[in-house]
Each structure stands twice: as C-alpha cells, then as structure tokens.
C-alpha positions in Angstrom: -13.4 -3.9 -0.1 -9.9 -4.9 0.1 -8.3 -8.1 1.5 -4.8 -9.1 2.8 -2.9 -11.9 0.7 -1.7 -14.1 3.5 0.9 -16.7 2.6 0.6 -15.5 -0.8 3.8 -14.2 -2.7 3.4 -11.5 -5.2 6.4 -11.3 -7.8 5.2 -9.6 -11.2 4.1 -6.3 -9.7 5.2 -3.0 -10.5 4.2 0.7 -10.3 1.8 1.9 -12.9 1.6 5.6 -12.0 -1.0 5.3 -9.0 0.2 6.3 -5.6 -1.4 8.2 -2.5 -0.2 9.8 0.8 -1.3 8.5 4.3 0.7 7.8 7.5 2.0 4.3 8.2 -0.2 4.0 11.4 -3.4 5.0 9.1 -2.3 2.5 6.4 -2.1 -0.3 9.0 -5.7 0.5 10.3 -7.1 0.1 7.0 -4.7 -2.9 5.7 -3.5 -4.4 9.0 -0.1 -4.9 10.3 2.7 -4.2 7.7 3.4 -7.7 6.0 7.1 -7.0 4.9 9.5 -4.5 6.6 13.1 -4.1 5.9 14.8 -1.7 8.7 17.7 -0.8 6.4 17.2 2.5 5.1 19.4 2.1 2.0 16.7 -0.5 0.7 14.3 1.1 -1.9 11.6 -0.4 -0.2 11.2 -0.5 3.9 7.5 -1.4 4.3 4.8 -3.5 1.9 1.7 -5.0 2.0 0.2 -7.6 -0.5 -3.6 -7.1 -0.7 -6.4 -8.2 -3.3 -9.3 -6.2 -4.4 -13.1 -7.8 -4.2 -12.6 -8.8 -7.6 -9.2 -10.5 -7.0 -7.0 -7.9 -8.4 -3.9 -8.4 -6.6 -1.6 -5.3 -5.7 1.1 -4.5 -3.4 1.2 -1.2 -1.5 5.0 0.1 -0.6 7.1 2.9 0.4 9.6 3.8 -2.4 12.7 5.3 -1.9 12.4 7.0 1.4 16.0 6.3 2.3 15.2 7.2 5.8 13.8 6.7 8.9 10.2 8.2 9.3 7.8 8.4 12.1 4.6 6.2 12.0 2.3 9.3 11.9 4.2 11.1 9.2 2.3 11.5 6.0 4.4 10.0 3.1 3.8 9.0 -0.4 2.7 5.2 -0.9 3.1 3.4 -4.3 0.6 0.6 -5.6 2.0 -2.1 -7.5 0.1 -4.3 -10.0 0.6 -6.5 -13.2 -1.0 -3.7 -15.5 -2.3 -0.3 -15.7 -6.1 -1.4 -15.4 -5.2 -3.4 -12.1 -3.3 -0.5 -10.8 -6.6 1.7 -11.4 -8.9 -1.0 -9.9 -6.5 -1.1 -6.7 -6.4 2.5 -6.3 -10.0 3.0 -6.4 -10.6 0.0 -3.9 -8.2 1.5 -1.6 -9.7 5.0 -2.0 -13.1 3.2 -0.7 -11.4 1.8 2.2 -9.9 4.7 3.4 -13.3 6.8 3.2 -15.3 4.0 4.8 -12.8 3.9 7.7 -13.6 6.8 10.1 -10.5 7.4 12.0 -7.9 7.9 9.2 -6.3 10.8 7.5 -5.2 10.3 3.8 -4.8 12.1 0.6 -6.1 9.9 -2.5 
C-alpha cells in the first residue's frame, strides 16, 4: 500500500539505486495525477510524485535526465528517491506490490 503525500514537501531525498520502467499514464493510474511537473526539457526532472509506504517511509518518484518530450504511453525509466538505501528498498517493494495489484497497467519492476 502506498499513499500520496499531499501538502508535504520532501527535501532530503536522493537516488539509492532503485528504479523501474513504466509509462506516465500507468504511473498515474497507480499513484494519482503527477504532483510536480516542469515542461522545460532542459530540467533534470520533469515529473515527480511524493509518496509514502504503509509504514510511513517517504519517497519520491521522478523521471531523471530525459531531456526531451516523451509520450504519456512511452515506457521510460523512473527513479525512487529516499533518505537512505533501506527506505529505497522499502519504497521499491511497495511500488512493486501496488503495480502488481493494479489490473490495467504495464511495468517492469
């Protein structure tokens, strides 16, 4: 189980090696509408979600260095940002369960 962190700002998260492949459309089916977006293709991150696991591990999901416009149904790499490696693994496992339980998404986790 994962939930959105509404009205909450995560500042000290970074990549600890966990990533997955999904479309933006499928990610929105699982995590809700993108929370932060930047249409500037020169930005390192264009789309981001702030989420938490059921045991309250906070994490971000973001596209990293795409530097281009991509289609909503294009499979791309998404990074998981957390405070530490343990949190990254917990977030990765929670996302894997959430994608697996959703009947209409494609992913590679």
